Structure formats: C-alpha cells, structure tokens
N, CA, C and O atoms as a GROMACS GRO file, in nm:
protein
  580
    1MET      N    1   9.398  -0.907  14.058
    1MET     CA    2   9.405  -0.764  14.000
    1MET      C    3   9.393  -0.741  13.872
    1MET      O    4   9.330  -0.641  13.835
    2GLY      N    5   9.443  -0.814  13.792
    2GLY     CA    6   9.450  -0.766  13.646
    2GLY      C    7   9.321  -0.775  13.579
    2GLY      O    8   9.305  -0.698  13.484
    3ILE      N    9   9.230  -0.852  13.608
    3ILE     CA   10   9.084  -0.879  13.572
    3ILE      C   11   9.021  -0.778  13.642
    3ILE      O   12   8.930  -0.723  13.580
    4SER      N   13   9.046  -0.736  13.762
    4SER     CA   14   8.956  -0.629  13.808
    4SER      C   15   8.981  -0.492  13.730
    4SER      O   16   8.895  -0.409  13.702
    5ASN      N   17   9.120  -0.487  13.701
    5ASN     CA   18   9.154  -0.384  13.632
    5ASN      C   19   9.104  -0.355  13.485
    5ASN      O   20   9.082  -0.242  13.442
    6LYS      N   21   9.093  -0.452  13.426
    6LYS     CA   22   9.023  -0.477  13.298
    6LYS      C   23   8.878  -0.420  13.298
    6LYS      O   24   8.826  -0.346  13.214
    7VAL      N   25   8.818  -0.482  13.431
    7VAL     CA   26   8.672  -0.431  13.430
    7VAL      C   27   8.646  -0.310  13.492
    7VAL      O   28   8.542  -0.251  13.461
    8ALA      N   29   8.719  -0.263  13.571
    8ALA     CA   30   8.695  -0.119  13.621
    8ALA      C   31   8.741  -0.045  13.497
    8ALA      O   32   8.664   0.045  13.466
    9GLY      N   33   8.818  -0.055  13.439
    9GLY     CA   34   8.882   0.009  13.307
    9GLY      C   35   8.773   0.027  13.194
    9GLY      O   36   8.776   0.120  13.114
   10THR      N   37   8.668  -0.080  13.196
   10THR     CA   38   8.549  -0.072  13.089
   10THR      C   39   8.457   0.001  13.168
   10THR      O   40   8.407   0.102  13.118
   11ILE      N   41   8.421  -0.039  13.301
   11ILE     CA   42   8.279   0.005  13.367
   11ILE      C   43   8.300   0.169  13.393
   11ILE      O   44   8.218   0.255  13.361
   12ALA      N   45   8.427   0.193  13.459
   12ALA     CA   46   8.454   0.339  13.523
   12ALA      C   47   8.405   0.420  13.388
   12ALA      O   48   8.295   0.474  13.393
   13PRO      N   49   8.474   0.429  13.283
   13PRO     CA   50   8.436   0.536  13.221
   13PRO      C   51   8.277   0.539  13.152
   13PRO      O   52   8.226   0.641  13.106
   14LEU      N   53   8.228   0.436  13.156
   14LEU     CA   54   8.055   0.444  13.116
   14LEU      C   55   8.002   0.507  13.231
   14LEU      O   56   7.921   0.596  13.209
   15ILE      N   57   8.031   0.479  13.362
   15ILE     CA   58   7.967   0.531  13.481
   15ILE      C   59   7.995   0.685  13.482
   15ILE      O   60   7.905   0.764  13.512
   16LEU      N   61   8.117   0.725  13.450
   16LEU     CA   62   8.151   0.858  13.450
   16LEU      C   63   8.080   0.937  13.377
   16LEU      O   64   8.016   1.032  13.422
   17ALA      N   65   8.087   0.898  13.234
   17ALA     CA   66   8.026   0.968  13.134
   17ALA      C   67   7.857   0.971  13.124
   17ALA      O   68   7.792   1.060  13.070
   18TYR      N   69   7.807   0.853  13.187
   18TYR     CA   70   7.687   0.857  13.216
   18TYR      C   71   7.636   0.990  13.313
   18TYR      O   72   7.545   1.068  13.287
   19PHE      N   73   7.727   0.988  13.436
   19PHE     CA   74   7.669   1.084  13.526
   19PHE      C   75   7.748   1.260  13.480
   19PHE      O   76   7.718   1.364  13.537
   20ILE      N   77   7.830   1.250  13.386
   20ILE     CA   78   7.882   1.386  13.330
   20ILE      C   79   7.835   1.412  13.239
   20ILE      O   80   7.813   1.533  13.226
   21LEU      N   81   7.793   1.324  13.127
   21LEU     CA   82   7.747   1.366  12.992
   21LEU      C   83   7.626   1.308  12.974
   21LEU      O   84   7.616   1.260  12.861
   22HIS      N   85   7.515   1.292  13.056
   22HIS     CA   86   7.401   1.241  13.051
   22HIS      C   87   7.324   1.328  12.950
   22HIS      O   88   7.244   1.270  12.877
   23ASP      N   89   7.343   1.483  12.938
   23ASP     CA   90   7.254   1.559  12.862
   23ASP      C   91   7.362   1.620  12.751
   23ASP      O   92   7.373   1.741  12.734
   24GLY      N   93   7.435   1.527  12.682
   24GLY     CA   94   7.521   1.583  12.626
   24GLY      C   95   7.475   1.639  12.488
   24GLY      O   96   7.530   1.744  12.454
   25ASP      N   97   7.405   1.597  12.426
   25ASP     CA   98   7.360   1.648  12.283
   25ASP      C   99   7.309   1.781  12.306
   25ASP      O  100   7.351   1.882  12.249
   26ALA      N  101   7.183   1.774  12.423
   26ALA     CA  102   7.178   1.929  12.461
   26ALA      C  103   7.246   2.000  12.511
   26ALA      O  104   7.217   2.119  12.497
   27PHE      N  105   7.346   1.972  12.576
   27PHE     CA  106   7.440   2.057  12.614
   27PHE      C  107   7.540   2.116  12.505
   27PHE      O  108   7.581   2.232  12.511
   28VAL      N  109   7.569   2.041  12.422
   28VAL     CA  110   7.639   2.081  12.294
   28VAL      C  111   7.560   2.180  12.226
   28VAL      O  112   7.627   2.269  12.173
   29GLU      N  113   7.422   2.189  12.211
   29GLU     CA  114   7.333   2.231  12.130
   29GLU      C  115   7.316   2.365  12.200
   29GLU      O  116   7.297   2.458  12.122
   30ASN      N  117   7.319   2.399  12.341
   30ASN     CA  118   7.287   2.496  12.420
   30ASN      C  119   7.398   2.576  12.413
   30ASN      O  120   7.372   2.696  12.430
   31LEU      N  121   7.559   2.538  12.386
   31LEU     CA  122   7.676   2.590  12.373
   31LEU      C  123   7.674   2.678  12.261
   31LEU      O  124   7.749   2.776  12.263
   32LYS      N  125   7.595   2.655  12.159
   32LYS     CA  126   7.615   2.720  12.040
   32LYS      C  127   7.510   2.842  12.053
   32LYS      O  128   7.513   2.937  11.975
   33THR      N  129   7.439   2.833  12.135
   33THR     CA  130   7.343   2.949  12.152
   33THR      C  131   7.425   3.061  12.260
   33THR      O  132   7.408   3.182  12.270
   34LEU      N  133   7.490   2.997  12.313
   34LEU     CA  134   7.545   3.097  12.462
   34LEU      C  135   7.650   3.201  12.388
   34LEU      O  136   7.699   3.185  12.277
   35ASP      N  137   7.673   3.316  12.479
   35ASP     CA  138   7.785   3.407  12.440
   35ASP      C  139   7.890   3.368  12.512
   35ASP      O  140   7.860   3.283  12.597
   36ASN      N  141   8.026   3.407  12.508
   36ASN     CA  142   8.139   3.375  12.555
   36ASN      C  143   8.123   3.344  12.718
   36ASN      O  144   8.158   3.240  12.774
   37ALA      N  145   8.069   3.447  12.774
   37ALA     CA  146   8.064   3.437  12.947
   37ALA      C  147   7.968   3.326  12.969
   37ALA      O  148   7.991   3.232  13.045
   38ALA      N  149   7.881   3.338  12.913
   38ALA     CA  150   7.759   3.216  12.969
   38ALA      C  151   7.850   3.086  12.914
   38ALA      O  152   7.851   2.989  12.990
   39LYS      N  153   7.920   3.074  12.798
   39LYS     CA  154   7.954   2.957  12.758
   39LYS      C  155   8.090   2.896  12.863
   39LYS      O  156   8.122   2.778  12.877
   40THR      N  157   8.139   2.987  12.910
   40THR     CA  158   8.253   2.982  12.988
   40THR      C  159   8.175   2.925  13.134
   40THR      O  160   8.221   2.825  13.190
   41ILE      N  161   8.088   2.977  13.175
   41ILE     CA  162   8.027   2.939  13.304
   41ILE      C  163   7.986   2.801  13.268
   41ILE      O  164   8.022   2.717  13.350
   42ALA      N  165   7.920   2.756  13.164
   42ALA     CA  166   7.847   2.638  13.162
   42ALA      C  167   7.976   2.526  13.127
   42ALA      O  168   7.961   2.412  13.172
   43LEU      N  169   8.085   2.552  13.060
   43LEU     CA  170   8.186   2.466  13.050
   43LEU      C  171   8.236   2.460  13.184
   43LEU      O  172   8.292   2.352  13.208
   44ASN      N  173   8.233   2.555  13.293
   44ASN     CA  174   8.317   2.538  13.402
   44ASN      C  175   8.219   2.418  13.488
   44ASN      O  176   8.266   2.317  13.540
   45ASN      N  177   8.087   2.454  13.489
   45ASN     CA  178   7.967   2.368  13.539
   45ASN      C  179   7.980   2.242  13.490
   45ASN      O  180   7.947   2.153  13.569
   46LEU      N  181   8.021   2.204  13.372
   46LEU     CA  182   8.039   2.084  13.336
   46LEU      C  183   8.159   2.037  13.378
   46LEU      O  184   8.156   1.916  13.403
   47ALA      N  185   8.281   2.098  13.396
   47ALA     CA  186   8.390   2.023  13.473
   47ALA      C  187   8.356   2.007  13.609
   47ALA      O  188   8.423   1.920  13.666
   48ALA      N  189   8.269   2.067  13.682
   48ALA     CA  190   8.231   2.049  13.822
   48ALA      C  191   8.162   1.930  13.831
   48ALA      O  192   8.138   1.879  13.941
   49ARG      N  193   8.130   1.885  13.737
   49ARG     CA  194   8.042   1.750  13.758
   49ARG      C  195   8.139   1.639  13.784
   49ARG      O  196   8.102   1.529  13.825
   50VAL      N  197   8.278   1.672  13.758
   50VAL     CA  198   8.387   1.559  13.755
   50VAL      C  199   8.415   1.541  13.917
   50VAL      O  200   8.467   1.441  13.967
   51ILE      N  201   8.368   1.659  13.992
   51ILE     CA  202   8.430   1.659  14.140
   51ILE      C  203   8.373   1.540  14.229
   51ILE      O  204   8.447   1.488  14.312
   52ILE      N  205   8.262   1.505  14.215
   52ILE     CA  206   8.168   1.423  14.310
   52ILE      C  207   8.224   1.292  14.280
   52ILE      O  208   8.274   1.219  14.366
   53PRO      N  209   8.215   1.264  14.147
   53PRO     CA  210   8.242   1.103  14.122
   53PRO      C  211   8.395   1.037  14.145
   53PRO      O  212   8.427   0.920  14.168
   54TYR      N  213   8.492   1.177  14.128
   54TYR     CA  214   8.616   1.141  14.181
   54TYR      C  215   8.662   1.141  14.322
   54TYR      O  216   8.747   1.069  14.372
   55LEU      N  217   8.592   1.234  14.377
   55LEU     CA  218   8.590   1.227  14.541
   55LEU      C  219   8.548   1.089  14.563
   55LEU      O  220   8.642   1.018  14.599
   56PHE      N  221   8.422   1.019  14.551
   56PHE     CA  222   8.387   0.881  14.569
   56PHE      C  223   8.488   0.776  14.509
   56PHE      O  224   8.478   0.661  14.550
   57MET      N  225   8.582   0.804  14.420
   57MET     CA  226   8.678   0.688  14.399
   57MET      C  227   8.787   0.726  14.498
   57MET      O  228   8.848   0.636  14.555
   58THR      N  229   8.818   0.862  14.523
   58THR     CA  230   8.904   0.864  14.602
   58THR      C  231   8.886   0.804  14.748
   58THR      O  232   8.986   0.762  14.807
   59VAL      N  233   8.756   0.797  14.810
   59VAL     CA  234   8.722   0.742  14.920
   59VAL      C  235   8.720   0.615  14.907
   59VAL      O  236   8.765   0.552  15.003
   60VAL      N  237   8.677   0.550  14.808
   60VAL     CA  238   8.685   0.389  14.781
   60VAL      C  239   8.811   0.347  14.784
   60VAL      O  240   8.833   0.246  14.851
   61LEU      N  241   8.908   0.404  14.722
   61LEU     CA  242   9.059   0.369  14.688
   61LEU      C  243   9.139   0.382  14.851
   61LEU      O  244   9.218   0.304  14.905
   62PHE      N  245   9.091   0.490  14.890
   62PHE     CA  246   9.165   0.486  15.037
   62PHE      C  247   9.117   0.396  15.134
   62PHE      O  248   9.198   0.356  15.217
   63LEU      N  249   8.984   0.352  15.138
   63LEU     CA  250   8.932   0.264  15.217
   63LEU      C  251   8.991   0.130  15.174
   63LEU      O  252   9.048   0.062  15.260
   64LEU      N  253   8.983   0.092  15.067
   64LEU     CA  254   9.058  -0.025  14.996
   64LEU      C  255   9.207  -0.045  15.035
   64LEU      O  256   9.259  -0.155  15.053
   65GLY      N  257   9.274   0.084  15.047
   65GLY     CA  258   9.406   0.100  15.079
   65GLY      C  259   9.450   0.058  15.210
   65GLY      O  260   9.558   0.002  15.229
   66ILE      N  261   9.347   0.092  15.321
   66ILE     CA  262   9.340   0.050  15.480
   66ILE      C  263   9.311  -0.058  15.477
   66ILE      O  264   9.382  -0.125  15.551
   67MET      N  265   9.203  -0.138  15.403
   67MET     CA  266   9.178  -0.270  15.411
   67MET      C  267   9.314  -0.364  15.388
   67MET      O  268   9.353  -0.448  15.469
   68ILE      N  269   9.378  -0.332  15.261
   68ILE     CA  270   9.486  -0.404  15.247
   68ILE      C  271   9.613  -0.388  15.333
   68ILE      O  272   9.701  -0.474  15.331
   69ARG      N  273   9.620  -0.277  15.409
   69ARG     CA  274   9.719  -0.240  15.506
   69ARG      C  275   9.699  -0.329  15.613
   69ARG      O  276   9.798  -0.394  15.646
   70PHE      N  277   9.582  -0.348  15.683
   70PHE     CA  278   9.560  -0.424  15.763
   70PHE      C  279   9.506  -0.545  15.760
   70PHE      O  280   9.454  -0.592  15.862
   71ALA      N  281   9.514  -0.628  15.614
   71ALA     CA  282   9.472  -0.735  15.603
   71ALA      C  283   9.589  -0.867  15.631
   71ALA      O  284   9.701  -0.849  15.583
   72PRO      N  285   9.565  -0.980  15.698
   72PRO     CA  286   9.666  -1.061  15.740
   72PRO      C  287   9.718  -1.145  15.633
   72PRO      O  288   9.678  -1.257  15.600
   73LEU      N  289   9.823  -1.065  15.575
   73LEU     CA  290   9.889  -1.113  15.458
   73LEU      C  291  10.000  -1.196  15.504
   73LEU      O  292  10.049  -1.164  15.612
   74PRO      N  293  10.056  -1.309  15.436
   74PRO     CA  294  10.168  -1.368  15.462
   74PRO      C  295  10.302  -1.292  15.431
   74PRO      O  296  10.327  -1.220  15.335
   75GLU      N  297  10.387  -1.330  15.545
   75GLU     CA  298  10.528  -1.286  15.546
   75GLU      C  299  10.580  -1.341  15.413
   75GLU      O  300  10.543  -1.449  15.366
   76ILE      N  301  10.690  -1.239  15.343
   76ILE     CA  302  10.738  -1.255  15.234
   76ILE      C  303  10.894  -1.268  15.272
   76ILE      O  304  10.957  -1.180  15.330
   77GLU      N  305  10.949  -1.391  15.229
   77GLU     CA  306  11.092  -1.402  15.260
   77GLU      C  307  11.174  -1.345  15.162
   77GLU      O  308  11.153  -1.347  15.041
   78GLU      N  309  11.276  -1.289  15.225
   78GLU     CA  310  11.372  -1.196  15.112
   78GLU      C  311  11.470  -1.290  15.030
   78GLU      O  312  11.516  -1.380  15.100
   79GLU      N  313  11.508  -1.290  14.914
   79GLU     CA  314  11.593  -1.340  14.846
   79GLU      C  315  11.737  -1.309  14.881
   79GLU      O  316  11.770  -1.204  14.936
   80ASP      N  317  11.832  -1.418  14.842
   80ASP     CA  318  11.978  -1.436  14.867
   80ASP      C  319  12.016  -1.299  14.789
   80ASP      O  320  11.946  -1.265  14.693
   81GLU      N  321  12.111  -1.231  14.822
   81GLU     CA  322  12.166  -1.119  14.774
   81GLU      C  323  12.240  -1.150  14.675
   81GLU      O  324  12.262  -1.067  14.587
   82GLU      N  325  12.296  -1.287  14.670
   82GLU     CA  326  12.391  -1.348  14.591
   82GLU      C  327  12.332  -1.356  14.438
   82GLU      O  328  12.398  -1.344  14.334
   83SER      N  329  12.192  -1.380  14.450
   83SER     CA  330  12.085  -1.442  14.348
   83SER      C  331  12.056  -1.295  14.260
   83SER      O  332  12.020  -1.289  14.142
   84THR      N  333  12.076  -1.204  14.332
   84THR     CA  334  12.022  -1.076  14.267
   84THR      C  335  12.110  -1.010  14.215
   84THR      O  336  12.082  -0.944  14.115
   85ASP      N  337  12.242  -1.007  14.268
   85ASP     CA  338  12.356  -0.958  14.207
   85ASP      C  339  12.398  -1.038  14.076
   85ASP      O  340  12.456  -0.984  13.982
   86SER      N  341  12.360  -1.173  14.081
   86SER     CA  342  12.428  -1.238  13.947
   86SER      C  343  12.356  -1.180  13.833
   86SER      O  344  12.415  -1.182  13.725
   87ILE      N  345  12.222  -1.120  13.838
   87ILE     CA  346  12.168  -1.117  13.731
   87ILE      C  347  12.222  -0.968  13.679
   87ILE      O  348  12.230  -0.953  13.557
   88ALA      N  349  12.246  -0.892  13.739
   88ALA     CA  350  12.297  -0.755  13.725
   88ALA      C  351  12.483  -0.736  13.694
   88ALA      O  352  12.544  -0.631  13.671
   89THR      N  353  12.531  -0.856  13.703
   89THR     CA  354  12.678  -0.885  13.688
   89THR      C  355  12.726  -0.812  13.528
   89THR      O  356  12.692  -0.856  13.418
   90GLY      N  357  12.804  -0.705  13.551
   90GLY     CA  358  12.863  -0.628  13.418
   90GLY      C  359  12.761  -0.543  13.362
   90GLY      O  360  12.782  -0.508  13.245
   91LYS      N  361  12.660  -0.503  13.415
   91LYS     CA  362  12.546  -0.422  13.363
   91LYS      C  363  12.563  -0.290  13.460
   91LYS      O  364  12.576  -0.305  13.582
   92SER      N  365  12.563  -0.175  13.408
   92SER     CA  366  12.606  -0.074  13.470
   92SER      C  367  12.491   0.051  13.436
   92SER      O  368  12.500   0.158  13.497
   93SER      N  369  12.406   0.032  13.356
   93SER     CA  370  12.278   0.088  13.311
   93SER      C  371  12.162   0.034  13.255
   93SER      O  372  12.163  -0.053  13.168
   94ILE      N  373  12.070   0.078  13.298
   94ILE     CA  374  11.939  -0.011  13.245
   94ILE      C  375  11.919  -0.015  13.122
   94ILE      O  376  11.836  -0.096  13.078
   95PHE      N  377  11.990   0.072  13.035
   95PHE     CA  378  12.010   0.067  12.904
   95PHE      C  379  12.055  -0.056  12.817
   95PHE      O  380  12.034  -0.082  12.699
   96GLN      N  381  12.145  -0.142  12.941
   96GLN     CA  382  12.211  -0.262  12.887
   96GLN      C  383  12.123  -0.396  12.902
   96GLN      O  384  12.174  -0.508  12.902
   97PHE      N  385  11.963  -0.368  12.917
   97PHE     CA  386  11.895  -0.453  12.952
   97PHE      C  387  11.789  -0.458  12.837
   97PHE      O  388  11.676  -0.418  12.862
   98PRO      N  389  11.820  -0.505  12.712
   98PRO     CA  390  11.700  -0.496  12.581
   98PRO      C  391  11.578  -0.532  12.609
   98PRO      O  392  11.483  -0.466  12.568
   99ASN      N  393  11.562  -0.663  12.697
   99ASN     CA  394  11.414  -0.711  12.724
   99ASN      C  395  11.338  -0.578  12.816
   99ASN      O  396  11.216  -0.566  12.802
  100LEU      N  397  11.398  -0.496  12.892
  100LEU     CA  398  11.337  -0.407  12.973
  100LEU      C  399  11.274  -0.284  12.867
  100LEU      O  400  11.165  -0.227  12.872
  101ILE      N  401  11.408  -0.266  12.756
  101ILE     CA  402  11.353  -0.135  12.649
  101ILE      C  403  11.263  -0.198  12.573
  101ILE      O  404  11.157  -0.135  12.566
  102LEU      N  405  11.265  -0.285  12.522
  102LEU     CA  406  11.145  -0.367  12.446
  102LEU      C  407  11.010  -0.383  12.528
  102LEU      O  408  10.904  -0.384  12.467
  103GLY      N  409  11.013  -0.396  12.657
  103GLY     CA  410  10.911  -0.430  12.714
  103GLY      C  411  10.848  -0.265  12.750
  103GLY      O  412  10.726  -0.245  12.754
  104VAL      N  413  10.924  -0.184  12.768
  104VAL     CA  414  10.877  -0.056  12.782
  104VAL      C  415  10.784   0.006  12.672
  104VAL      O  416  10.677   0.065  12.682
  105ILE      N  417  10.862  -0.027  12.561
  105ILE     CA  418  10.795   0.022  12.422
  105ILE      C  419  10.680  -0.047  12.389
  105ILE      O  420  10.590   0.010  12.328
  106ALA      N  421  10.671  -0.174  12.423
  106ALA     CA  422  10.538  -0.262  12.394
  106ALA      C  423  10.438  -0.205  12.498
  106ALA      O  424  10.323  -0.198  12.455
  107LEU      N  425  10.452  -0.174  12.596
  107LEU     CA  426  10.374  -0.130  12.701
  107LEU      C  427  10.324   0.035  12.674
  107LEU      O  428  10.224   0.081  12.729
  108PHE      N  429  10.387   0.093  12.605
  108PHE     CA  430  10.373   0.224  12.564
  108PHE      C  431  10.298   0.242  12.428
  108PHE      O  432  10.234   0.344  12.402
  109LEU      N  433  10.310   0.145  12.348
  109LEU     CA  434  10.210   0.104  12.234
  109LEU      C  435  10.104   0.058  12.271
  109LEU      O  436  10.009   0.095  12.203
  110TYR      N  437  10.072  -0.041  12.390
  110TYR     CA  438   9.961  -0.084  12.395
  110TYR      C  439   9.868   0.021  12.481
  110TYR      O  440   9.746   0.030  12.469
  111VAL      N  441   9.938   0.089  12.558
  111VAL     CA  442   9.812   0.196  12.624
  111VAL      C  443   9.808   0.270  12.549
  111VAL      O  444   9.695   0.320  12.560
  112GLY      N  445   9.880   0.338  12.438
  112GLY     CA  446   9.856   0.425  12.338
  112GLY      C  447   9.713   0.369  12.248
  112GLY      O  448   9.615   0.439  12.224
  113ALA      N  449   9.727   0.267  12.219
  113ALA     CA  450   9.618   0.199  12.134
  113ALA      C  451   9.489   0.179  12.227
  113ALA      O  452   9.380   0.197  12.174
  114GLU      N  453   9.495   0.144  12.358
  114GLU     CA  454   9.394   0.156  12.449
  114GLU      C  455   9.349   0.284  12.454
  114GLU      O  456   9.231   0.288  12.418
  115VAL      N  457   9.387   0.373  12.479
  115VAL     CA  458   9.358   0.512  12.513
  115VAL      C  459   9.283   0.570  12.388
  115VAL      O  460   9.176   0.630  12.402
  116ILE      N  461   9.349   0.550  12.248
  116ILE     CA  462   9.284   0.590  12.134
  116ILE      C  463   9.156   0.502  12.122
  116ILE      O  464   9.053   0.549  12.071
  117ALA      N  465   9.160   0.417  12.152
  117ALA     CA  466   9.032   0.321  12.121
  117ALA      C  467   8.912   0.369  12.221
  117ALA      O  468   8.797   0.376  12.177
  118GLY      N  469   8.938   0.400  12.344
  118GLY     CA  470   8.838   0.472  12.431
  118GLY      C  471   8.790   0.591  12.414
  118GLY      O  472   8.678   0.629  12.446
  119ASP      N  473   8.913   0.681  12.338
  119ASP     CA  474   8.862   0.839  12.328
  119ASP      C  475   8.799   0.855  12.198
  119ASP      O  476   8.742   0.962  12.177
  120THR      N  477   8.800   0.762  12.102
  120THR     CA  478   8.736   0.780  11.980
  120THR      C  479   8.626   0.709  11.956
  120THR      O  480   8.575   0.731  11.846
  121ILE      N  481   8.557   0.607  12.044
  121ILE     CA  482   8.447   0.548  12.007
  121ILE      C  483   8.337   0.612  12.043
  121ILE      O  484   8.238   0.556  11.996
  122ILE      N  485   8.309   0.724  12.119
  122ILE     CA  486   8.164   0.826  12.141
  122ILE      C  487   8.198   0.906  11.999
  122ILE      O  488   8.101   0.932  11.928
  123ARG      N  489   8.310   0.941  11.961
  123ARG     CA  490   8.302   1.033  11.865
  123ARG      C  491   8.280   0.979  11.729
  123ARG      O  492   8.239   1.046  11.634
  124TYR      N  493   8.315   0.830  11.726
  124TYR     CA  494   8.296   0.772  11.602
  124TYR      C  495   8.112   0.747  11.595
  124TYR      O  496   8.058   0.760  11.486
  125GLY      N  497   8.039   0.715  11.703
  125GLY     CA  498   7.923   0.716  11.712
  125GLY      C  499   7.848   0.828  11.713
  125GLY      O  500   7.725   0.818  11.712
  126ILE      N  501   7.914   0.955  11.715
  126ILE     CA  502   7.826   1.077  11.679
  126ILE      C  503   7.835   1.097  11.533
  126ILE      O  504   7.740   1.152  11.476
  127THR      N  505   7.952   1.054  11.460
  127THR     CA  506   7.980   1.056  11.344
  127THR      C  507   7.878   0.990  11.263
  127THR      O  508   7.841   1.038  11.156
  128LEU      N  509   7.825   0.869  11.316
  128LEU     CA  510   7.705   0.784  11.274
  128LEU      C  511   7.574   0.831  11.280
  128LEU      O  512   7.482   0.773  11.223
  129GLY      N  513   7.556   0.955  11.362
  129GLY     CA  514   7.465   0.997  11.375
  129GLY      C  515   7.394   0.958  11.511
  129GLY      O  516   7.289   1.015  11.542
  130ILE      N  517   7.445   0.872  11.584
  130ILE     CA  518   7.397   0.845  11.721
  130ILE      C  519   7.403   0.958  11.830
  130ILE      O  520   7.511   1.015  11.847
  131PRO      N  521   7.308   0.990  11.895
  131PRO     CA  522   7.307   1.092  11.997
  131PRO      C  523   7.397   1.040  12.104
  131PRO      O  524   7.405   0.920  12.128
  132ILE      N  525   7.471   1.140  12.172
  132ILE     CA  526   7.555   1.138  12.281
  132ILE      C  527   7.506   1.027  12.375
  132ILE      O  528   7.562   0.927  12.419
  133GLU      N  529   7.359   1.086  12.395
  133GLU     CA  530   7.278   0.991  12.526
  133GLU      C  531   7.273   0.866  12.495
  133GLU      O  532   7.281   0.786  12.588
  134ASP      N  533   7.261   0.824  12.380
  134ASP     CA  534   7.242   0.678  12.333
  134ASP      C  535   7.392   0.593  12.329
  134ASP      O  536   7.402   0.471  12.325
  135ASN      N  537   7.501   0.687  12.333
  135ASN     CA  538   7.639   0.629  12.331
  135ASN      C  539   7.661   0.570  12.462
  135ASN      O  540   7.727   0.470  12.488
  136LEU      N  541   7.581   0.665  12.562
  136LEU     CA  542   7.630   0.649  12.700
  136LEU      C  543   7.522   0.574  12.792
  136LEU      O  544   7.519   0.578  12.914
  137CYS      N  545   7.439   0.510  12.714
  137CYS     CA  546   7.296   0.448  12.772
  137CYS      C  547   7.353   0.277  12.786
  137CYS      O  548   7.391   0.196  12.701
  138PHE      N  549   7.336   0.269  12.947
  138PHE     CA  550   7.367   0.126  12.956
  138PHE      C  551   7.246   0.008  12.901
  138PHE      O  552   7.272  -0.109  12.875
  139ASP      N  553   7.115   0.070  12.893
  139ASP     CA  554   7.040  -0.016  12.828
  139ASP      C  555   7.044  -0.042  12.677
  139ASP      O  556   6.982  -0.131  12.619
  140ASN      N  557   7.132   0.056  12.617
  140ASN     CA  558   7.155   0.046  12.472
  140ASN      C  559   7.270  -0.051  12.457
  140ASN      O  560   7.285  -0.133  12.366
  141LEU      N  561   7.350  -0.029  12.564
  141LEU     CA  562   7.480  -0.100  12.568
  141LEU      C  563   7.459  -0.290  12.606
  141LEU      O  564   7.527  -0.378  12.555
  142PHE      N  565   7.379  -0.305  12.679
  142PHE     CA  566   7.348  -0.451  12.687
  142PHE      C  567   7.224  -0.476  12.632
  142PHE      O  568   7.228  -0.594  12.596
  143PHE      N  569   7.095  -0.423  12.603
  143PHE     CA  570   7.009  -0.479  12.514
  143PHE      C  571   6.975  -0.395  12.425
  143PHE      O  572   6.926  -0.286  12.453
  144ALA      N  573   6.998  -0.437  12.302
  144ALA     CA  574   6.964  -0.388  12.177
  144ALA      C  575   6.806  -0.334  12.164
  144ALA      O  576   6.712  -0.396  12.212
  145PRO      N  577   6.794  -0.216  12.098
  145PRO     CA  578   6.642  -0.188  12.081
  145PRO      C  579   6.574  -0.277  11.995
  145PRO      O  580   6.453  -0.264  11.975
   0.00000   0.00000   0.00000
C-alpha cells in the first residue's frame, strides 16, 4: 500500500490538474479582462471542475472498500493482554513516550516538506516562463520535446 500511495500521490495531482487547469494560461489572461461579477462566475466555474473528478475518486474508493470488506482475509489472532500491559507499565500519558512525540514531529515535517514541494512546482515553472499547459502536459513530462 505504501508504494501505491506514493504512485497515486504523484499521478493523481497530475490527472486532476490536467482536467481542471488544462486551459490555465488562457483562464488567467481572461480573468484580467473580466469585471468582478464575471470574475466570480468564472472562478465558481473553475471550482466546479473539481466536482466530477472527486466524485469519481469517491466511487472508486467506495468500491475498493467494499471489495476489501468481502475479501477472504485470514483471521488475526489477538495478543495476550499481559504483553500489551507490560509496554505501558507506569505510563499514564502519551507524552511519556518520547519516540511517539519524535515520530509525530518527524511525520509533520515530512508531510510539510512534501506538500510544499507539490504546491510550488507549478509556480516555479511559471516563474521560468513555462506556460501552465506545458507544466501539466503528460507528453512533456515523459518525452522531452
């Protein structure tokens, strides 16, 4: 699942961006010429482009959940209560587990770095003069012109 998560985390934004921002440069230029009411309508239409891809993802995840629910998985044996109690002996708070605290901090920083990279890559391409459509094009991603 970890590999699937990373592959999906890489491909899903590209697919969503392709369907949502395929006319990104023209849209940005068009926004500059519109008045406030027309700009609001155009931005609402842009936001509405997200609905169908997210509905599709919802249906796929729901079907995946149903398939997992009815999959013939092996039974999991419960651990002895004695072994789980010995881990937390004398610990009354989660703050008494330093590895847990450090792990949460590490995950927070990791996700922050991952999100920053994903959110800034297209903006970086725009600052280099690369049109939005070229930033989102699958052909340019895999086959250099």
